[in-house]
N, C-alpha and C positions, 0 to 999 in steps of 0.2 A: 060609305064614309070608308070601311076596312079595303077599300078598292086602290083608293086615294092613297093610305098609308102602303101598301105594298108597292104600289107605282112609285112612289118615292125614295122605299128602300129598296129596289132594285137598281132606281136610277143613280141614287147615290154610291151602290156597290158598284156600278158600271163605271161612274165618274173618276171613282178612285183607282179602278186597274190602270196600269200603264199598258199603253195600246202597242202589241207588238208590230202591227199592220193597221194600215188605215184601210177606208171602204173599200180601195181600188185594190186590195189584196198585196200591196206593197209594203216594204218596210218604211218607216216614219224618214222625212228628209230634216236633213241638219245641217245649217248654213256654218261657215268659215266665216268670221268676222275680223277685218282688219281695222284694228284702231288707229287714228290720225296721229302721227307721228313729225314733228320737226326738225329733231336735230337730221335723222338719218336722210342721204337726201333721196329725190324722187326719181334719180335715173337709177338708183341701187334697188329702191322698191320695185321699180319697174322689170328691171332686171329679174327678179325673186319670184315676180309672178309668172314670167313669161319662161322661165324655167320650171317652175313646179305645175303652173295650172296648162302650160302651153298657150297662151293667149297671145293675142297677135300684140304688136307697139301701142296701137291707139288705143285695143281693148285695156291694157292695164296700166297704162297714163292717165284713162279716164277713171279707170276705178282707184287708183293714188290720188288723183285729184279731188274726189269725191269723198275719200276716206279723209285727206287732209281738212277738206272745205266743212264737212259737214262733224266729223270725229269720229263718225268710224262708217264701214261700209260692208257688206256682204261681198266676199269675192268669190266663194263655190257654195252650191248646194246639192246633199247624196247623202247616202246611208252614214250612218254611223262611226261607224270602224275605217272608213276613206277619209271621213273628216277629220277624224283624229292624227290619222296619218299625214294628211296635209297641212294640218296645223303645226304638227310637231318639226316637219322639215323647213316651216317658213320660221318656226321660232328657231332651232338647229342651227338657221344658217347664219344667225348671230347679228353685231351691228354693222354698219357700213364701215369696212376699214381705214378709210380715209378720212372719218368723221369720230375715231374714238377718241383722239384729242378734245372734241368737242362736248365729251359725255354722252355719245350715243349709248344707246343701249340695243338689245335684240327686240325684235318686232313685236308688237303686242296684239296676241291674237287669240279670239275665245271662240266656242263652240257654241252656238245655240239652236234650239229648234227652230224649224222652219214655220210659217206660217201658212 
């Protein structure tokens, strides 16, 4: 009985600690998530993905369509610091200059732990 209590205690303690590295010894991965936007043009969003992530036109186009249809799409995965920088670059690019009159805002991007 005592062993079970000790094991539960250690399990809770290990579960609450933030893991700095996963089992493979690598830092945990985070995903840059692009949320669907109906006001900014697809061409503008594709250009941004090509510029920031160096994706081909077809890959950037498929990610933009997925973000628009589903509502959100993971566009990149990697270490937290780089994911934060990439998300900042997407947000800092601002709205589509041709769609400002229609009420375009900057792209909505979040960083989430990758599965």
